[in-house]
Structure formats: structure tokens, C-alpha cells
C-alpha positions as CSV (number, residue, x, y, z in Angstrom):
1,X,0.0,0.0,0.0
2,X,1.4,3.4,-1.0
3,X,1.5,5.9,1.8
4,X,3.1,9.4,1.7
5,X,6.3,9.6,3.6
6,X,5.5,12.0,6.5
7,X,8.6,13.6,7.9
8,X,8.2,16.2,10.6
9,X,11.6,17.3,11.6
10,X,13.6,18.3,14.6
11,X,17.3,17.5,14.5
12,X,18.9,15.4,17.3
13,X,22.2,16.9,16.3
14,X,24.5,19.8,17.1
15,X,22.0,22.2,18.7
16,X,22.2,25.7,17.2
17,X,20.2,27.9,19.4
18,X,18.0,30.2,17.3
19,X,17.5,33.6,19.0
20,X,13.8,34.4,19.0
21,X,12.7,30.8,18.8
22,X,12.6,28.1,21.5
23,X,14.7,25.0,21.2
24,X,14.6,25.2,17.4
25,X,11.1,23.7,17.2
26,X,8.1,24.6,15.1
27,X,8.0,28.1,16.5
28,X,8.0,31.3,14.5
29,X,7.6,34.1,16.9
30,X,8.9,35.5,20.1
31,X,10.6,34.4,23.3
32,X,10.1,36.6,26.4
33,X,10.9,36.2,30.0
34,X,8.5,38.0,32.4
35,X,9.8,38.0,35.9
36,X,6.4,38.3,37.4
37,X,2.7,38.2,36.5
38,X,2.2,40.9,39.1
39,X,2.5,44.6,39.0
40,X,2.4,46.1,35.6
41,X,1.1,42.9,33.8
42,X,-2.6,42.6,33.1
43,X,-4.2,39.5,31.8
44,X,-6.4,40.3,28.8
45,X,-10.0,40.0,29.9
46,X,-9.0,39.2,33.4
47,X,-8.5,41.0,36.7
48,X,-6.0,43.8,37.0
49,X,-3.2,42.1,39.0
50,X,-1.6,45.5,39.7
51,X,-4.7,46.6,41.7
52,X,-4.2,46.9,45.4
53,X,-7.5,45.0,45.8
54,X,-6.3,41.8,44.3
55,X,-3.2,39.6,44.9
56,X,-1.7,36.5,43.3
57,X,-2.3,34.5,46.5
58,X,-6.1,34.9,46.5
59,X,-9.1,34.7,44.2
60,X,-10.0,38.2,42.9
61,X,-13.4,39.4,44.2
62,X,-15.0,39.4,40.7
63,X,-13.9,35.8,40.1
64,X,-14.9,34.2,43.4
65,X,-18.2,32.8,42.1
66,X,-16.5,31.4,38.9
67,X,-13.8,29.7,41.0
68,X,-16.1,28.4,43.7
69,X,-16.2,24.9,42.1
70,X,-12.4,24.8,41.9
71,X,-11.9,25.6,45.6
72,X,-14.7,23.2,46.6
73,X,-13.0,20.4,44.7
74,X,-9.7,21.4,46.3
75,X,-11.2,21.1,49.7
76,X,-12.9,17.7,48.9
77,X,-9.5,16.3,47.7
78,X,-7.8,17.4,50.9
79,X,-10.5,16.1,53.1
80,X,-11.5,12.8,51.4
81,X,-8.7,11.6,49.1
82,X,-7.5,8.2,50.3
83,X,-3.7,8.9,50.1
84,X,-2.9,11.8,52.4
85,X,-1.2,14.2,52.5
86,X,-1.7,15.3,48.9
87,X,1.0,17.3,47.1
88,X,-0.3,20.8,46.8
89,X,2.4,21.8,44.3
90,X,1.4,18.9,42.0
91,X,-2.2,19.9,42.3
92,X,-1.4,23.5,41.4
93,X,0.7,22.4,38.4
94,X,-2.0,20.0,37.3
95,X,-4.5,22.8,37.4
96,X,-2.3,25.0,35.2
97,X,-1.9,22.2,32.7
98,X,-5.6,21.5,32.6
99,X,-6.4,25.1,32.1
100,X,-4.0,25.4,29.1
101,X,-5.0,22.0,27.7
102,X,-8.7,23.2,27.7
103,X,-7.8,25.7,25.0
104,X,-7.3,22.9,22.5
105,X,-4.1,24.4,21.2
106,X,-1.1,22.0,21.1
107,X,1.3,24.9,21.1
108,X,0.0,26.4,24.3
109,X,1.5,24.5,27.3
110,X,3.1,24.5,30.7
111,X,6.5,23.4,31.9
112,X,7.1,22.8,35.5
113,X,10.4,24.2,37.0
114,X,12.3,21.0,36.4
115,X,11.2,20.7,32.8
116,X,11.8,24.4,32.2
117,X,15.4,24.1,33.6
118,X,16.0,21.1,31.3
119,X,14.7,22.8,28.3
120,X,16.9,25.8,28.9
121,X,20.0,23.8,29.7
122,X,21.3,24.2,26.1
123,X,21.4,28.0,26.3
124,X,24.7,28.1,28.2
125,X,26.7,25.3,26.5
126,X,27.5,23.4,23.3
127,X,25.6,20.2,22.8
128,X,25.8,17.4,20.3
129,X,23.6,14.4,19.6
130,X,23.0,11.2,17.9
131,X,22.2,12.5,14.4
132,X,18.6,11.6,13.6
133,X,15.5,13.3,12.2
134,X,12.7,12.8,14.7
135,X,8.9,13.4,15.1
136,X,8.2,14.9,18.6
137,X,4.4,15.0,18.2
138,X,3.4,11.4,19.0
139,X,3.0,9.5,22.2
140,X,6.8,8.9,22.1
141,X,9.6,10.6,20.3
142,X,9.9,8.7,17.0
143,X,12.9,8.3,14.7
144,X,12.0,9.4,11.2
145,X,15.4,8.7,9.7
146,X,19.0,8.5,10.9
147,X,21.4,10.8,9.1
148,X,23.9,9.1,6.8
149,X,27.1,8.3,8.7
150,X,25.7,9.4,12.0
151,X,26.0,7.6,15.4
152,X,22.2,6.8,15.1
153,X,22.8,5.0,11.8
154,X,25.9,3.2,13.1
155,X,23.9,2.1,16.2
156,X,21.2,0.5,13.9
157,X,18.3,2.9,14.6
158,X,15.6,2.7,12.0
159,X,12.7,4.8,10.8
160,X,9.7,4.3,13.1
161,X,11.7,3.4,16.2
162,X,10.0,4.9,19.3
163,X,12.2,6.1,22.1
164,X,10.4,4.9,25.2
165,X,13.2,5.3,27.8
166,X,16.3,7.4,28.0
167,X,19.1,6.1,30.3
168,X,16.4,3.9,32.0
169,X,14.0,6.8,32.7
170,X,10.5,6.1,31.3
171,X,9.5,8.8,28.8
172,X,5.7,8.1,29.0
173,X,3.9,11.4,29.1
174,X,7.1,13.4,28.6
175,X,6.9,16.1,25.9
176,X,8.9,15.3,22.8
177,X,10.9,18.5,23.1
178,X,12.1,17.5,26.5
179,X,13.0,13.9,25.4
180,X,15.2,15.6,22.7
181,X,17.0,17.5,25.5
182,X,17.7,14.3,27.3
183,X,19.1,12.7,24.2
184,X,21.4,15.7,23.5
185,X,24.7,15.8,25.3
186,X,28.4,16.4,25.0
187,X,30.2,14.7,22.1
188,X,31.9,11.5,23.2
189,X,29.4,10.7,25.9
190,X,27.0,7.8,25.7
191,X,23.2,7.7,26.0
192,X,21.2,4.4,26.3
193,X,17.8,4.5,24.4
194,X,15.1,1.9,25.0
195,X,13.6,1.3,21.6
196,X,10.1,0.0,20.8
197,X,10.2,-1.3,17.2
198,X,7.2,-2.7,15.5
199,X,6.9,-6.5,15.9
200,X,9.7,-6.7,18.5
201,X,10.0,-6.5,22.3
202,X,11.6,-3.3,23.6
203,X,15.4,-3.4,23.5
204,X,18.3,-1.1,24.5
205,X,20.6,0.7,22.2
206,X,23.7,2.6,23.4
207,X,24.7,5.5,21.2
208,X,27.9,7.6,21.5
209,X,27.0,11.2,20.9
210,X,29.0,13.2,18.4
211,X,29.2,16.7,17.1
212,X,27.0,16.8,14.0
213,X,26.8,19.6,11.6
214,X,23.9,19.9,9.2
215,X,24.5,22.5,6.5
216,X,21.8,25.2,6.4
217,X,22.0,25.4,2.6
218,X,22.7,22.8,0.0
219,X,23.0,23.8,-3.7
220,X,24.0,22.3,-7.1
221,X,23.3,22.4,-10.8
222,X,21.0,19.7,-12.2
223,X,20.9,18.4,-15.8
224,X,19.1,20.6,-18.2
225,X,20.6,23.8,-16.8
226,X,18.3,23.8,-13.8
227,X,19.6,25.3,-10.5
228,X,18.7,23.6,-7.2
229,X,19.0,24.9,-3.7
230,X,17.7,23.4,-0.4
231,X,17.2,25.3,2.8
232,X,17.2,23.0,5.9
233,X,16.3,25.6,8.6
234,X,15.7,29.3,9.3
235,X,18.5,30.4,11.5
236,X,20.4,33.6,12.0
237,X,22.7,33.0,9.1
238,X,20.4,31.1,6.8
239,X,19.4,34.1,4.6
240,X,23.0,35.2,4.1
241,X,24.1,31.7,3.2
242,X,21.2,31.2,0.9
243,X,22.0,34.5,-0.9
244,X,25.6,33.4,-1.4
245,X,24.4,30.1,-2.9
246,X,21.9,31.8,-5.1
247,X,24.4,34.3,-6.4
248,X,26.8,31.4,-7.3
249,X,24.0,29.4,-9.0
250,X,22.7,32.4,-11.0
251,X,26.2,33.1,-12.3
252,X,25.9,29.9,-14.2
253,X,22.9,31.3,-16.1
254,X,20.3,28.6,-15.3
255,X,17.0,28.6,-17.0
256,X,15.1,27.8,-13.9
257,X,15.5,27.4,-10.1
258,X,14.2,24.8,-7.7
259,X,13.9,25.9,-4.1
260,X,13.5,22.9,-1.8
261,X,11.7,23.6,1.5
262,X,10.8,19.9,2.2
263,X,11.2,18.8,5.7
264,X,12.2,22.3,6.8
265,X,10.6,22.7,10.2
266,X,11.0,26.5,10.4
267,X,12.8,28.8,12.8
268,X,13.2,32.5,13.1
269,X,10.5,34.9,11.9
270,X,13.1,37.5,10.8
271,X,14.9,34.8,8.8
272,X,11.7,33.9,7.0
273,X,11.2,37.6,6.0
274,X,14.9,37.8,4.9
275,X,14.6,34.6,2.8
276,X,11.4,35.7,1.2
277,X,13.1,39.0,0.3
278,X,15.6,37.1,-1.9
279,X,12.8,36.0,-4.2
280,X,10.3,38.9,-4.1
281,X,10.5,42.6,-5.1
282,X,11.1,45.3,-2.5
283,X,8.3,46.4,-0.1
284,X,6.1,43.4,-0.7
285,X,4.1,42.0,2.3
286,X,5.5,38.6,3.3
287,X,3.0,37.9,6.1
288,X,0.6,39.4,8.6
289,X,0.4,38.7,12.3
290,X,-3.1,38.9,13.6
291,X,-3.6,39.2,17.4
292,X,-6.5,38.3,19.6
293,X,-7.9,41.9,19.6
294,X,-8.0,41.9,15.8
295,X,-4.9,44.1,15.3
296,X,-2.5,43.2,12.6
297,X,1.2,43.7,12.0
298,X,2.7,43.3,8.5
299,X,6.3,42.3,7.6
300,X,7.7,43.4,4.2
301,X,10.6,42.5,1.9
302,X,13.7,44.6,2.2
303,X,14.8,44.9,-1.4
304,X,17.7,42.4,-1.1
305,X,16.4,40.1,-3.8
306,X,18.8,38.3,-6.1
307,X,16.3,35.7,-7.6
308,X,13.3,37.8,-8.3
309,X,12.8,37.0,-12.0
310,X,14.1,33.5,-12.7
311,X,11.4,30.9,-13.2
312,X,10.9,29.3,-9.8
313,X,9.4,26.1,-8.4
314,X,9.2,25.5,-4.6
315,X,9.2,22.0,-3.2
316,X,7.1,21.4,-0.1
317,X,5.8,18.5,1.9
318,X,4.2,17.5,5.3
319,X,7.5,18.5,7.0
320,X,7.5,22.0,5.6
321,X,6.3,24.0,8.6
322,X,6.2,27.5,10.1
323,X,8.8,29.7,8.5
324,X,8.8,27.4,5.4
325,X,5.1,28.0,5.0
326,X,5.5,31.8,5.4
327,X,8.0,31.9,2.5
328,X,6.1,29.4,0.3
329,X,2.8,31.1,1.0
330,X,4.1,34.5,-0.1
331,X,5.7,33.1,-3.2
332,X,2.4,31.3,-4.1
333,X,0.2,34.4,-3.4
334,X,2.3,36.6,-5.6
335,X,2.4,34.0,-8.4
336,X,6.2,34.2,-8.2
337,X,6.5,30.4,-8.5
338,X,4.6,27.2,-8.3
339,X,4.5,24.9,-5.3
340,X,5.1,21.2,-6.0
341,X,4.6,18.4,-3.5
342,X,1.9,17.7,-0.9
343,X,0.0,19.9,1.7
344,X,2.3,21.5,4.2
345,X,2.3,21.0,8.0
346,X,0.0,23.9,9.0
347,X,1.9,25.7,11.7
348,X,0.7,29.3,11.5
349,X,0.7,30.6,15.0
350,X,3.0,32.7,17.2
351,X,4.0,31.6,20.7
352,X,5.3,33.6,23.6
353,X,7.2,31.9,26.4
354,X,6.7,33.6,29.8
355,X,8.6,32.6,32.9
356,X,6.4,32.4,36.0
357,X,7.3,34.2,39.2
358,X,9.4,32.6,41.9
359,X,10.9,30.0,39.6
360,X,7.6,28.2,39.1
361,X,8.2,27.1,35.5
362,X,6.9,28.8,32.4
363,X,3.9,28.9,30.1
364,X,3.9,29.0,26.4
365,X,0.9,30.8,25.0
366,X,-0.2,31.3,21.4
367,X,-0.5,35.1,21.1
368,X,-1.1,35.5,17.4
369,X,-1.7,33.8,14.1
370,X,0.0,34.6,10.8
371,X,-1.6,35.1,7.4
372,X,-0.2,35.0,3.9
373,X,-0.1,38.2,1.9
374,X,-3.6,37.3,0.6
375,X,-4.6,36.8,4.2
376,X,-5.0,33.1,4.0
377,X,-4.9,31.3,7.3
378,X,-2.5,28.4,7.3
379,X,-2.8,27.1,10.9
380,X,-4.0,23.5,11.0
381,X,-4.7,23.8,7.3
382,X,-1.4,24.1,5.5
383,X,-0.6,25.2,2.0
384,X,-2.1,23.2,-0.9
385,X,0.5,22.9,-3.7
386,X,-0.2,24.1,-7.2
387,X,0.9,20.6,-8.4
388,X,0.3,17.7,-6.0
389,X,2.9,14.9,-6.2
390,X,3.3,12.3,-3.5
391,X,6.6,10.7,-2.4
392,X,5.6,7.2,-1.4
393,X,7.6,4.8,0.8
394,X,8.4,2.7,-2.2
395,X,9.8,5.8,-3.9
396,X,11.8,6.6,-0.8
397,X,13.2,3.1,-0.5
398,X,14.1,3.1,-4.2
399,X,15.8,6.5,-3.9
400,X,13.4,8.0,-6.3
401,X,12.1,11.6,-6.1
402,X,9.1,12.2,-8.3
403,X,8.5,15.6,-6.6
404,X,11.9,16.8,-7.8
405,X,11.4,15.2,-11.2
406,X,8.1,17.1,-11.6
407,X,9.8,20.4,-10.7
408,X,12.5,19.8,-13.3
409,X,9.8,18.9,-15.9
410,X,7.9,22.2,-15.2
411,X,11.0,24.3,-15.5
412,X,12.1,22.5,-18.7
413,X,9.0,23.3,-20.6
414,X,9.4,25.8,-23.4
């Protein structure tokens, strides 16, 4: 049975911290640290926490009726639950998680102090990993594909392997992003992964971490005078590296250009705007951010374009997310080029990380959604290609690429 190869990427490799994004995930947006949710910070639609009549330690007067069932339940648990004493901190943290979960937004979440400390551990040091593309969205962190020549490949990890334990610690219920942090570590150190592989009992694999460098940009000339460039992520230097690659390719006078954004999970918002600027004329809207109060902010190209006229095809797939969708959506809206592949991931929201007071962890809240220049919403929808071409498992195993072949065909037409 032919099934599309779904590859949603986060790299278990050398961690390059992207300023403005959190842990290099599917976030295009902002990272902020608010030392307190007290004086000077008002929750939209909620009580004024700077008012002398309310405190963080008590229920505001205008919310007492609303919160009566909560406090009643709290009292019943403390009075009647069989295993006493209960852990008030865990109850509080569970209440926060439940509140955010009720929003139905997978990108709005809570990290307790321990999880938050783990997630931020990479900020102050250099980390390496096992070299594998992974999917963090399932019940367990799942290997999509080990990188060629990587420690993961040498250790025998295979696509579909689920990481159910790290160094003996059960990962059940642990967010994928945090499992990634546990797998990362200094080059030369070992990590033992307990693997669940289809049709087999769980088994342990010990992998020696290494420094793994994945190039941001890959480029080459294809047969038929077609230029090809692939962008793997949207980091601080991605636009500059892409511009250098494009300048070199264009010096060879190609008759068409393929821009490959497949399996690119996104990154920095500013990088997305800079990359789009390379393909679009100056002062063109790349995206709009729309906030909860209806206000919008636009981001425009800066006039640095070097590939604004050459015939263009953009390759996309289920792993093209966030910043990739911003760029591809703008190119599609302006008719600058055709999208070839399958519907993209559909990550079109902006998150803000806020550290809670007194080292109580942090909450990530979706504060805005972004729209394409034609004000198309992408979140949970994705971009529909102009030409749909699937890459099946059989194609992948046979090292065939019908999506790339279609792009070459389109650009080779008279």
C-alpha cells in the first residue's frame, strides 16, 4: 500500500540555538521572560493584578463565584482523598496544565520548574547528539530517519523506532521536546535508548554522541541547466548563506530554479522575511500577524532580492512548517513560483514563552496567528501545492524523487 512519507523534523544533532525561537522547534515568533505576572502585567479579559484590591495569592473578588467549584474540589480532595497528605504543588501544576489543555491548542502549554530548567540547559553550552531526524508530536519521540554516517545510523536505529526510555527513565507522558533535550549531550558521551520497534520486544541501544553539523543550505546544478537549492532551517545566518548560494548558481545562467523547503521545520521569523526578500521585489508584504484583539502587523521585503525574476518552483511536503510556510505562501500568493509536493504541515501561530514568578516554571501561550499576503490562514490547514505529487515509501526506499522530477519537468518546458 502506497503511503506518503510523513517527515516532521527536529534534529537530534548539534544544537544551534535560534535567537527568537525556543529549542529550534516549530515556533516562528517571540521568546520573552516575564519575571512576574504581578505589578504592571494585566491578563487580557481578566483581573488587574496590579490593583491593590487583588493579589496573586487569593481569588479576585470578581472571580470568586466562577472559581467556587475549583476551591470546593480542592477542599474535597484534601478532606477525602485516600492517600494523604496530597502534594499541593502537583495539584497546582496540574490545574495549570488542565487550564491550558482546555484551550485545545497543542502549542500552548506549561513546563514545571524541572522541565523548564532542562529545556533551557542548552542555552549556556554546546551540545551534540545522535544524528537523527525525529517526530516529537506522537506519544513517544519517534525516529523518522537516521542521518547518513551518524551515530544513530551506526547504532542501527531505524525509521519508526520509538524512544520509550532514555538512560532507563520512562518517557511516557514526557513532551517530545524534553525527550530531545535528554538525548542531546556532549560529544563522546553515551546515551542508552530503550527502543520500541514494530513486531519486536523493547530493547536497549547505546549510542555515543558526536558533534553533528547539518548545512543550512545545499546547492547544485542539475541536468538541463536547472539550478537547485535546499534550505534546511531558518537560523540567524540562513538568509545570508542562501543569498551566497543563489548568487553562485545564478552566475551559471540557469533557465530555472528549484527551491527545496521539504522537511524544513522553520525557525526565526526574521529569517523567514529575509529569505522571502531574496525571491520577491522590495516592499512586498511577506506575512501578517493577527492578534486576539484583531490588530495586525505586517512584515515586508527589504529589497535584497537576487532571484526575483528567474522561473521558480518550490518543493514542499508535510514536514514544511512554520517559516517554510511563510515563505512558500508568499511566493504562491504573488504568483512568483509554483508549489510542488503535498500539503504542508500547517503551523501558522506565534508563541510567547513567559517565565512564571518565583521559579515556578513557564507557560507558552499562542498570542497571534499569521496570514499569507492574501490573508490566507495556514494554521491547522497548511498550503495546498499548485501541483500535487506524493513521495511514497516505495519511492523513498528506491531512492526515487518524483517531486523533484516534476519540478525539473515544469522548468524544462518551453
